[in-house]
C-alpha positions, 0 to 999 in steps of 0.5 A: 133448280128443285131440291128433291130431298127438300121436296121429299121431306115436305111431302112426308110432313104434309101427309102427317098434317091433320092426322092428329089434332088437339083432341088427340092430346086432350080427349072429349070430356065425359061428365059422370052422373054426380057432376064429375068431369073426366078428361082423357089425356094422351102423349103424341110423339112424332118422328120424320127422317129422309135422305137421298143422293144424286148419281151422275147420269150415264147417258148423254141426257145430261140430267143427274139421277136422284134416289131417296126415301123419306119416312114418318112415324107417330104414336099416341100413348094414353097417360091418364085422366084429368078428374074435375069434381063438382066441388072444384078439386082437380086431380090427375089419375095416371094410366101408367104405374109411374107417377110423374112431375106433371101428375104432382103439379095438377094434384097441387094446383087447386091448393096452390091457387087457394094459397095465392088467392088468400095471399092477395086477400090478406094484402088487400086487407092490410092496405085498407 
């Protein structure tokens, strides 16, 4: 026996398939004349819902009737730009006024990588 609610939700989700790709989150990189690479970043959100019920048939056919609905929504919100300079520094430029944790992590990533690299170099030197 088919499950009409399951079929309804699956059909709704399939209609969203392919609507958004990884390029929806990380946009196409643009290179400025000075060699700086700028990558737009967005936030993608999805929501899916549905429901239904069966009614007892009032005729003599013996089949129950089904009534239901499903819906889905999606949004893309620009978050900012990842800026990578020719010298290798990376920073996040927010498109919103609030500064988030992700922005801070990206800002400190090059410094953190440098410190970790220095730590391994010191360890190798002491082992020799």
